[in-house]
C-alpha positions in Angstrom: -10.3 -19.8 -4.5 -9.8 -16.0 -4.5 -8.1 -14.3 -1.6 -6.2 -11.1 -0.9 -2.6 -11.0 -1.9 0.1 -8.3 -1.6 2.5 -8.2 -4.5 5.8 -6.4 -3.9 7.9 -5.5 -6.9 11.3 -3.8 -6.7 12.8 -1.8 -9.5 15.0 1.1 -10.4 13.0 4.3 -11.0 12.1 4.4 -14.7 9.5 6.5 -16.6 6.6 4.4 -17.8 7.2 1.4 -15.6 4.0 1.9 -13.6 2.0 1.8 -16.8 3.7 -1.4 -18.0 3.0 -3.0 -14.7 -0.6 -2.1 -14.6 -1.1 -3.3 -18.2 -0.1 -6.8 -16.9 -3.1 -6.7 -14.6 -5.4 -5.2 -17.2 -4.6 -8.0 -19.8 -5.5 -10.6 -17.2 -8.7 -8.8 -16.1 -7.4 -8.5 -12.5 -8.5 -5.5 -10.5 -5.9 -3.7 -8.4 -7.5 -2.9 -5.0 -4.6 -0.7 -3.9 -1.3 0.5 -5.4 1.5 2.4 -3.6 5.0 3.2 -4.9 7.7 4.5 -2.7 11.4 4.4 -2.0 12.7 1.2 -0.5 15.4 0.7 2.2 17.9 0.2 -0.7 19.1 3.5 -2.2 17.9 3.9 -5.8 15.4 1.1 -5.6 11.6 1.7 -5.6 9.0 -0.6 -4.1 5.6 -1.2 -5.7 3.0 -2.5 -3.2 0.0 -3.9 -5.1 -3.1 -5.5 -3.5 -5.3 -7.8 -5.4 -8.1 -10.2 -4.6 -7.4 -13.2 -6.9 -6.7 -16.9 -7.2 -3.1 -17.9 -6.2 -2.2 -19.4 -9.7 -3.2 -16.1 -11.4 -1.1 -14.1 -8.8 1.9 -16.4 -9.4 1.7 -15.8 -13.2 1.3 -12.0 -12.7 4.5 -12.0 -10.5 6.4 -13.9 -13.2 5.2 -11.4 -15.9 6.2 -8.5 -13.7 9.7 -10.0 -13.3 10.1 -10.2 -17.0 10.1 -6.4 -17.3 13.7 -5.3 -17.7 13.6 -2.6 -15.0 12.1 -4.9 -12.3 14.8 -6.5 -10.1 12.5 -8.9 -8.3 8.8 -9.4 -7.4 7.1 -11.4 -4.7 3.6 -12.2 -3.5 2.5 -12.6 0.1 -0.7 -13.3 2.0 -1.9 -10.7 4.5 -0.7 -13.0 7.3 2.9 -12.8 6.0 2.8 -9.0 6.1 2.5 -6.1 8.4 0.4 -3.4 6.7 -1.4 -0.1 7.2 -3.3 2.6 5.4 -3.8 6.2 6.3 -7.1 8.1 5.9 -7.9 11.8 6.2 -11.3 13.1 7.0 -12.5 16.8 6.7 -15.5 17.6 8.9 -17.2 20.9 9.7 -15.7 22.6 12.8 -19.2 23.7 13.6 -20.3 20.0 13.8 -17.2 19.2 16.1 -18.1 22.1 18.5 -21.9 21.5 18.5 -21.6 18.0 19.9 -19.0 15.9 21.7 -19.8 12.9 19.5 -17.1 13.6 16.9 -14.4 14.0 19.6 -15.6 10.7 21.1 -15.3 9.0 17.7 -11.8 10.3 17.3 -10.8 9.0 20.7 -12.6 5.6 20.3 -10.9 5.0 16.9 -7.4 6.2 18.1 -7.4 8.9 15.4 -5.9 12.3 15.8 -6.8 15.9 14.8 -4.3 17.4 12.4 -5.8 20.8 11.8 -8.6 23.0 13.1 -9.8 26.1 11.3 -13.0 28.1 11.7 -14.5 26.2 8.7 -13.2 22.7 9.0 -11.3 20.1 11.1 -9.0 17.5 9.5 -8.7 14.1 11.3 -6.1 11.4 10.6 -6.5 7.7 11.1 -4.0 4.9 10.4 -5.1 1.3 10.3 -6.5 -1.4 8.2 -9.2 -0.5 5.6 -12.0 -1.8 7.8 -10.9 0.5 10.7 -10.6 3.6 8.5 -14.0 2.8 6.9 -15.6 2.4 10.4 -14.4 5.9 11.4 -15.7 7.3 8.1 -19.1 5.6 8.7 -19.2 7.2 12.2 -18.1 10.6 11.1 -20.5 10.6 8.1 -23.4 10.9 10.5 -22.2 14.5 11.0 -21.3 15.1 7.3 -17.8 14.3 6.0 -16.8 17.2 3.7 -13.8 15.3 2.2 -12.4 11.8 2.6 -9.3 10.1 1.2 -7.6 6.8 2.0 -4.1 5.9 0.9 -3.0 2.8 -0.8 -1.6 0.0 1.5 2.0 0.2 2.7 3.4 -3.2 3.8 6.5 -4.9 5.0 7.1 -8.6 5.5 7.0 -10.3 8.9 10.1 -12.3 7.9 13.3 -11.1 9.5 15.2 -11.7 6.2 14.8 -9.1 3.5 14.4 -11.2 0.4 15.5 -8.5 -2.0 18.8 -7.9 -0.1 19.6 -11.6 -0.3 18.6 -11.7 -4.0 20.9 -8.7 -4.8 23.8 -10.3 -2.8 23.5 -13.6 -4.7 23.1 -11.7 -8.1 26.2 -9.6 -7.4 28.2 -12.6 -6.4 27.2 -14.4 -9.6 28.1 -11.3 -11.7 31.5 -11.0 -10.0 32.2 -14.7 -10.6 31.3 -14.3 -14.3 33.5 -11.2 -14.7 36.5 -13.1 -13.3 36.2 -15.8 -15.9 
């Protein structure tokens, strides 16, 4: 049965790695719903956060393939329940529409969004939340004409108090030190 999974892959920053990771999904005909790459808490290590809607067995195989890439230190998969996640969305609306009616302001307040910038021509609104929440604000604002809209990829951290990558790196370093002493 298909469900949403969040794949986290940790690597050193290498040119072309993103392409090699996405090819793994393409070969298996798995659509990437969201992809974000950023620095991790560990200096020099990047974190790929990839969201897919797929069967568990296929996700497990994809994670194994990702880990075979030389630059990848470790990869994990999680369900939404195991993660804390958010997205950010930006909406550009006409300032005239904002001033002509109090409905846009009410939508901004109702959806816990905030206004980032107001000019004579346009107003930019920011909303963080889950995809359904940012989409709901878009649907509300679009009644007044959204000039531009963009939603980021998902950012996510585990609910677990133990950082799996840190533990993995400690174990790996201990093993390497042990092998060097022999």
